[in-house]
N, C-alpha and C positions, 0 to 999 in steps of 0.2 A: 504494500500500500504506500502511496504517496499522495497526500491530500485525500480526495474522495475517490481516487482511481486505483484500480488494481492492475498492475503491469505483468502480463503473463511472461514476457521475455526476461523479467528480473528474477532469475532463479539459476542455481548451479546444476540442477538436474530436473528432468521432466517428471511431472506428477501423473502423466497419462501414459499408458502403454501403447507403443506403436509397433509392436512386434509383428503384426500381420500386415503392415504397410510398407511401401517402398519410400522413396524420398518424400518428405512432407513439405518441402519448400526449398527456397534458395536464399542464402544470405550473401549480399554483395556489398563490397566496400569500393568507394570511388573518391575522386578528388572534388574540389569545389567547382570545377568546370564540368561536372557531370560526365566524366569519363570513367567507365567501369575498370577497376584495376585488379580486383581479386574476388573470387566467389567460392563458396563452400556449400555443399548439399546438406540439408538438414535431414536427419534420420530419427530424431527424437524430440521434435518440437523445439521451440526457441529456448536457448540456454546461453549462459555466459561463455561457455567453451567456444562457441562459434565466433563470438565477438573477439575473444582472446586470440584465436587462431588468425583472424584477419588483422588484428592490431599488431601482433608479433610479426607477421609476414610483411606488412607494409612498413613497419617501423625499421626493420632491418634493411630495407631497400631504398626508402625515400626519407628525405630530411623533413619530417612532419613537424609542424609547430602545434597545430590543434588536432584533437581527436573529438569528433562530434558523434553523439549517440542519443537515442530517444530515452534511454534509461541510465544515463551517465551517473546520476546520483546514487544508483544501486550498484552499477558495474564497477565504479572506481574504488569504493571501499572494499568490495570483494577482491579486486585486483591487489590492493594494498595488503590485505590479509594473505593472499596467495604468495606475494613476493617475500613475505616473512618466512615461508616454508620453502620457497624456490628462489633464492637470491639471484639466480641467473636471469630472472625476468625483470629485475629491478630497473633496467634501462628504460622499460616501458613507462615508468613513472615520470620520466623527464619530459614527456609530451604534456602539453597543456590540454585540459579537458573542458568540454562545454556541452551543455544540454541543448538539444535542438529546439529552436525557438517556438515553433508551432506545437510540437508535442509537449513542451514545457507548460502550455496552458492547462494541461490536464494534471499537472503536479501542484503541490501546495505553493503558496506565495513565497514562503521562506525558501523553499527549494529553488524556485525561479531566480531569486536574488543571489543565492550562493552559487548555483550551478548554471543558470541560464546564459545562453550565448550573448544576449543583449547587455549583460552585466560584466562581461569579461574584457579586460584591457586588450586592445589591439585586435579584437574580433571584428571591428568595423560593422559593416552591414551584413556580415555572414549570418545565415539562418540555420545552417546545418540540415536543411531540408531539400537541398538540390537533388539528391539521388532519388527522391520520390518521383521525379519525372521519368527516370529510367525504370523504376519499379512499375509504374503505370504502363509503360511501353512493353515491358517484358511479361507483365501479368496476362496479356492477351494470348501468349504462347501456351498457357495452361490448358486451353480448350483442345489443343492438338497433342501436346507432349504427354498428357496423361494416358494416351493410348499407345505411346511409343515404347520401344525397349529402352533400357538404360543407355546404351551406346547411341542410339538414334536421338534420344532426348539431349544428351550432352552435345552432339554435333549440331542439332538445331539451335539450342540456346547459345552455343559458341558463335554460330554464324550470325544470329540476330544481334548479339553483343558486339561483334566485330563491325557490323554495319552501323550500329549506333555510334560507336567510338569514331569510326571513319568520318561520319557526318559531323560529329561534334568538333573534331580536330580541323576539318576543312573550314568550318564556320567560326573558328576560335578568334581570329583577328577582329571580325565584325562584332562578335559577342563581347570581347574585352573592351573594345572602344565604346560600345553601348553602355556597359556596366560602369566604365570610367566616367562618362558624362552623367549618368544617373547618380553616382556617388558624389561627384563634384557639386551637382545641383542640390542634393540632399544636405551636404555639409554646409553650403551657403545658407540654406533655409534654416538649419538648426542653429547656426551662429546668430542669425537675425532674431530667431525666437528667444534665444538665451539673452541677447542684449535687450530685447523688449521686456523680458521678465525682470531683469536687473533694474530697468528704468521705472517699471510700475510698482516694484516692491517698496514698502515703507522702510525696509531694512537694507543695509548696505551689503550687497551680495558680491563676493569676490570669487575668483577661481579657487582660492584656498578654502573658502567657506563651503563651496560645493563639494570639494574633495573630502572635507571633514564630515559633511552630511552623508556622503556615499559610504565612508568608512563606518560611521555609526549605524547606518542601515544594514550594512553587511554583517557587522558584529552582532546586532540584535537578531538578524535572521539565522546566523550560525548558532546562536545560543538557544534558538527555538527548535532546531532540528535534532 
């Protein structure tokens, strides 16, 4: 539980038997540009182990700064406990963690403040939800892959993923330019709103005061979790 929501993916082992089933799904990790980088088949429902496998595989290959996840508030404490028993995984804790912005709406307010991507330094306008576009695209394959053999299913999903990545890479320059302009306009708007707030307030609001409020808010939220 987090807030009023129960997160089925937040567990170290499945509570349901899948012994009579084949793959129950697919877990995919990608970059913020929605390029799929690594995937793993699920055979026992959603578990921390699948997230750990992808986290470890990508961390060893890419210079990751942030790790985004829908259940980061549950996964990261579990990873810290795991690293106490398996010190060889400790390098994974050097990555900065963030809770996906939209999924965070289902978590408690304190959790959103402590873990939410909007409250993380240098996360900018990242949402952690970019891969949902790919999941929506790949979900349509389920109508046909469920009737395929394991080998044919892997081939089909691989071809679909390769096509998606090729299209994303070809459009990368346009996409980055568009995101840059959007971020630039958002930054200017936010600065104007902040200056307007400072002018309308009966108190003297400085950048230092805002940082103090942010620290106090985060400390209070941390104490409530």
